[in-house]
N, C-alpha and C positions, 0 to 999 in steps of 0.2 A: 581727533582732539580725544583726549582719555578724560573719565568724570574722574573728581579726588574721588579713593575711599572714603566714608566718612569714619570718624576714631569712635568705637565701642568704646562705652566707660566702663571700667572694670568693675566686673560681678565680685562682690567682696560677700563671702555666706557666715554666718558667725551665730547662734544662739544671744538668745537676749538673756541678759543676766535676771535674777531671781530679783522679783518686784522690791519692794521695801515697804510699799502701802497697805492700808488694808490688813486685814486676819488670812491666813492660811483655810481653803474652803472644809467650811461645816463646822468651823472653832465661832463664828460670832454669838450673839444670843437667837437667830435667827432661824440659822444653822442647826444648835443645839435642840434647839425645840424641834425640828423639823427630825431631828435625830431619836427623840422623845419617841416622837409619833410612828415608830416601827413596831415599838413594842405596843401598836391599838390601830393593827391593818382594818383598812375598811371604816374606820371613824373620824367622825369630820367633827375639828378643833378651831377653837377662833385664837386667833394669835392676841395675847393680853394685851395690848398698844394699838393705837390706830397707827398704821403706816402709809409711804406713798402707794402706788399704784404699781409702779416698777418690780417688787418683788414678786408678785403674783403673775408676770409674766417669767421673771426670772427660777421662779420654783419648777413652771412648767416645761422650761426650756435647758434645765438641769443647773440652775445656779443652786448656793448655798452647799454645797457640797453634795446636790445630786444629782442623782441622773435624770435625762430625759423620760417620761411618762411614770417615773416610779409614783409622784406625785399628783394631783388635783388640787387644785388652788382656786378658788376666785372672792372678787373683794367684792364686799357694799358699803354705800358710798356712808363716811362718819362726820366729819366736821376738819374744813380748815383744809381743803384737798387732799385729804386723807383717807384711806380706807379702811373697813374691819376687813382684817385677813383672814378665810377659812380657809384650811387643808385639810387633805387626810392620805396617807403612805395606800398607796394599790396594790403594793406590791413588786417585785424588781423585773425587769425589761426583759424579755426572753432575746440573749444573742440574736 
């Protein structure tokens, strides 16, 4: 008795379309603020309004038009589950 060969689903390869959500990397208010920090390497700056904690992690991991390791970021407790965001540009990452 031969076992039937299971049918393998067809694989379709296709690049996803461009997202129509949000802004291009680096063009949000926070992305523009980070870009401005490049003119002041090594200096800590405070973002002008409290934010959620997720931007702190995103900046460390290369979000908002940055590259992982170019910036240091930290948050300090503010109000309503928000933090005061501090960041500094530490320079380009070695390849």
